[in-house]
C-alpha positions in Angstrom: 18.1 -14.4 -48.4 17.9 -14.4 -44.6 20.9 -14.1 -42.4 22.0 -17.1 -40.3 20.7 -17.0 -36.7 24.3 -16.5 -35.2 24.9 -13.5 -37.5 21.6 -12.0 -36.7 22.2 -12.3 -33.0 25.6 -10.6 -33.3 24.1 -7.8 -35.3 21.3 -7.3 -32.7 23.9 -7.2 -29.9 25.9 -4.6 -31.9 22.9 -2.5 -32.5 22.0 -2.7 -28.8 25.4 -1.4 -27.8 25.0 1.4 -30.3 21.8 2.5 -28.7 22.6 2.5 -25.0 22.0 6.3 -24.7 24.2 9.3 -24.6 27.9 8.7 -23.9 29.6 12.0 -24.1 29.5 14.3 -21.1 27.5 16.8 -23.1 25.0 14.2 -24.2 24.6 12.9 -20.6 24.1 16.4 -19.3 21.5 17.2 -21.9 19.7 13.9 -21.0 19.7 14.8 -17.3 18.5 18.3 -18.0 15.7 17.0 -20.1 14.6 14.6 -17.4 14.6 17.4 -14.8 12.6 19.8 -17.0 9.4 18.0 -16.0 10.8 15.5 -13.4 8.8 12.6 -14.8 11.7 10.4 -15.5 14.4 11.5 -13.0 15.7 8.7 -10.8 14.8 10.7 -7.6 11.8 12.9 -7.0 13.1 16.5 -7.2 10.6 19.4 -6.6 10.3 21.8 -9.4 10.9 25.5 -8.8 7.1 26.1 -9.1 6.3 23.5 -6.4 5.8 24.3 -2.7 7.8 22.0 -0.4 5.3 22.6 2.4 2.4 21.4 0.1 4.5 18.4 -0.9 5.2 17.4 2.8 1.5 17.7 3.6 0.6 15.6 0.6 3.2 13.0 1.7 1.9 12.9 5.2 -1.6 12.3 4.0 -0.5 9.6 1.7 1.3 7.8 4.5 -1.7 8.0 6.7 -3.8 6.5 4.0 -1.4 3.8 3.0 -0.4 3.0 6.6 2.9 1.2 5.8 4.7 -0.9 8.4 8.3 -2.1 8.1 11.0 -1.2 5.6 9.5 -2.9 2.5 6.1 -1.3 2.9 7.6 2.1 3.7 9.8 2.0 0.6 6.8 1.2 -1.5 4.8 4.0 0.1 7.6 6.5 -0.7 7.6 5.3 -4.3 3.8 5.7 -4.5 4.1 9.2 -3.1 6.6 10.1 -5.8 4.5 8.6 -8.6 1.3 10.3 -7.5 3.1 13.6 -7.2 4.6 13.2 -10.7 1.1 12.4 -12.1 -0.2 15.6 -10.5 2.2 17.5 -12.7 0.6 16.3 -15.9 -2.2 18.9 -16.2 0.2 21.9 -15.8 2.7 20.4 -18.2 -0.1 20.0 -20.8 -1.1 23.6 -20.3 2.6 24.7 -20.7 2.9 22.6 -23.9 -0.2 24.1 -25.4 1.0 27.7 -24.8 4.7 27.5 -25.4 5.6 24.4 -27.5 6.5 24.7 -31.1 5.6 21.0 -31.6 2.4 20.5 -29.6 1.3 17.2 -31.1 4.7 15.5 -30.6 5.2 16.9 -27.1 1.7 15.9 -26.0 2.2 12.4 -27.3 5.4 12.1 -25.3 3.7 13.4 -22.2 0.9 10.9 -22.7 3.4 8.1 -22.8 4.9 9.3 -19.5 1.5 9.4 -17.9 0.6 5.9 -19.1 4.0 4.6 -17.8 3.5 6.3 -14.4 -0.1 5.1 -14.0 1.0 1.5 -14.8 3.8 1.5 -12.3 1.6 3.2 -9.7 -1.0 0.5 -10.1 1.6 -2.3 -9.9 3.1 -0.8 -6.7 -0.3 -0.4 -5.1 -1.1 -4.0 -5.8 2.3 -5.1 -4.4 1.8 -3.0 -1.2 -1.7 -4.4 -0.8 -0.4 -7.9 -1.1 2.3 -7.3 1.5 -0.2 -5.7 3.9 -2.7 -8.5 3.5 -0.1 -11.1 4.3 1.2 -9.1 7.3 -2.2 -8.5 8.8 -3.2 -12.2 8.4 0.0 -13.2 10.2 -0.6 -10.6 12.9 -4.2 -11.9 13.3 -3.0 -15.5 13.6 -0.4 -14.5 16.2 -2.9 -12.5 18.2 -5.4 -15.4 18.2 -2.6 -17.7 19.5 -1.6 -15.2 22.1 -5.2 -14.8 23.3 -5.6 -18.5 23.6 -2.4 -18.8 25.6 -3.4 -15.9 27.8 -6.8 -17.5 28.6 -5.1 -20.9 29.3 -2.6 -19.3 31.8 -5.4 -17.2 33.4 -7.6 -20.3 33.8 -4.8 -22.0 35.6 -3.7 -18.9 37.6 -0.3 -18.9 36.0 1.5 -15.7 35.0 1.7 -15.1 31.3 4.5 -13.0 29.6 3.8 -12.7 25.8 7.5 -12.1 25.1 8.3 -15.5 26.5 6.4 -17.0 23.5 7.8 -14.6 20.9 4.8 -12.3 20.8 5.3 -8.5 20.5 1.8 -7.7 21.8 1.3 -6.3 25.3 -1.1 -7.9 27.9 -3.4 -4.9 27.4 -3.5 -5.5 23.7 -4.3 -9.2 24.1 -7.0 -8.5 26.7 -8.6 -5.9 24.4 -8.6 -8.4 21.6 -10.2 -11.0 23.8 -12.8 -8.5 25.0 -13.6 -7.4 21.4 -14.0 -11.0 20.3 -16.4 -11.6 23.2 -18.4 -8.5 22.3 -18.6 -9.6 18.6 -19.7 -13.1 19.6 -22.4 -11.6 21.9 -23.6 -9.3 19.1 -23.8 -12.3 16.7 -25.9 -14.3 19.2 -28.1 -11.3 19.8 -28.7 -10.9 16.1 -29.5 -14.6 15.8 -32.0 -14.4 18.7 -33.7 -11.3 17.2 -34.1 -13.0 13.9 -35.5 -16.2 15.4 -37.9 -14.3 17.7 -39.2 -12.4 14.7 -39.8 -15.6 12.7 -41.0 -17.7 15.7 -42.9 -16.0 18.6 -42.4 -19.2 20.7 -38.6 -19.1 20.3 -36.6 -19.0 23.5 -33.3 -17.1 23.1 -29.9 -18.4 24.0 -27.9 -16.8 26.8 -25.5 -14.0 25.8 -22.3 -13.5 27.8 -20.9 -10.0 27.5 -17.4 -8.8 28.4 -18.4 -7.7 31.9 -19.1 -11.3 32.8 -22.9 -10.7 33.2 -25.3 -13.1 31.6 -28.3 -11.5 29.8 -31.2 -13.2 28.2 -33.3 -11.5 25.5 -36.9 -11.0 26.5 
């Protein structure tokens, strides 16, 4: 005969309370020591005695150059990814240690595999989150730069001074002008490619004028 739902819920809550982990100081100390043995489950990344701090700092710097975080949220995720990558790099040496020193190889390798799967899953989730944040940030920056470039041109056409900060932009005038110049060059390159393609397909084709950033007007032969 099945238990009433209320009784089952009470039993489940009681069981959950019974299995919240070690409670005695000795048990908690043993749990912390176990986590620090391989450092795969510790709350903070702590270098093991066999790990070189200089190598870790170089690894962290390379990761940051690759991830290119901006702002506190992206930086925090980058730090998390560094720690997760570093922990995953420990797996091969931990496997070798188990094979040579463990008295329960199969069980220990199974636990290590679970740690590796968990770390890989978390790493992939955090990478996706960081990529999403960066995509949104870059799209917003691109939109703001386009608006700044349009206002810069408008003010320049009417011989009026333009201060980006007055409109809430963080870009400098040099950055905005470089962006406008790059857009002009890209536009010229696209027109050149269209002219070349049309000339190849139609010998009688007369190309469009191409305006380059220097202000000169060139026409394809």
